N, C-alpha and C positions, 0 to 999 in steps of 0.2 A: 188491198181492199177486196175482201172476199164477198161482202154483201154490197149490193148496189140497187138503187131505186130511182126511177125516173117516170114521172107521170105528166102526160098531156091529156086533158079531158078526152076520154074515149080510148086512150092507149096507155097501158101500164107495162113498163119493162122492169123486171127484177132479176137479180143474180143472187144465187145462194149456193154455198158448198153442199147443202143437203140435196140439191137437184143434180149436181154434177155426176155424170156417169152412173146414175141410179135409176134404172128403168121402173122399178117398183114405185119410187116416189113420184116419178113423172106420170105414171098411170093413175096414182092416187090423186095427184093435183088436177089432172084433166077431168077425172070423175067428179071431184068436188066442185071445181069451177064451172064445168059445163052444165051442171044442174042449177046453177044460180041464175035467177032472173036478171036479164040485161047483159049477160055475157055473150058476145057474138062468137069469138074464136079464142082458142088457147093454143099457143105454139110453144114447144119446149125444145131447147137445144141441150142435149145431154153433155156434149163436149165442153161447152162454156158454162153450163149450169144456169142458163138464161131462160126466163119465162116471159113471154109476151102475151098480154091479154088485151084484146080489143073488146070494148064494152060500151054500152049506152050510158052516158053520164046522167041522163035523166031518170034512168031506172035503178042504177046502182052507183054508189060512191066508191072511189078507189080505196078509201080508208077501210071500207068493209072487206074488200078483197084482201088487202094487206093484213087486216086483223084476223081473218080466218087462217091465213098462212102462218101467222105468228102463233096463234093458239095451237095449231097442229105441230108446231116446232120446226117448220120449214124455213122460217125467216126471222131475223132479229133486227128490228128497226134501230136499236141502239148502236149496232155495229155497222149500219148501212151508210154508205156514202151516197150523196146526191150527185146529180149531173155536174153541178158547179164544183163540188169538191173533187170529183173525178178529173175534170178538166184542169183544175188548179194543180192537182198532184202531177198530172202528166206534163204540164208546162214546166213545173218546177223541176222535175226530173230531167227534162230536155235541156233546160237552162243550165243545170248543174253539169250535164255531160258536155255541153258546148264550152262552158268555161274551163273545164278540165282539158278539153282538146286544145283550146287556144293557149292555155298556160303551158301545156306540154310542147306545143309547136314552138313557142317562144323560148323555152328552156333548151329544146333541141337545137334551135338555130343558134343560141348563145354558145352552146358547147361545140358547135362546128368551128367557131373561130378560136381566138386565143382567150386566155384568162381575162385579159383586159376587156374583151367584148362582153364577157359574162358580167363583169362589174358595171359596164355601161348599161346593160339591159336592166340590171337590178336597181340602178340609180334612176 
């Protein structure tokens, strides 16, 4: 998931490949967002491609912030994962890894013994 968005009123976090390791884009984003009414702070992490915007939800709506970034080509809402989707994906990957490890341990244990032990495990 290269695009990510999470909003709690007053705090918007977004990740975008357009931001990652691109100082020019980071500067442009800070300039654009810092001039908007209601934006308190704009923090950008070039390593992760993350943008954190603290804003006054009474003065500006998070959809306005996202809309500006989308129009400028820095974000694609159709490719963005929400916090719930991100967590679901991480848990799913972890579950898959654990099941592979357990299965591998069972097979390894079965091969330690005789062929009869392998059959017993499989049954």
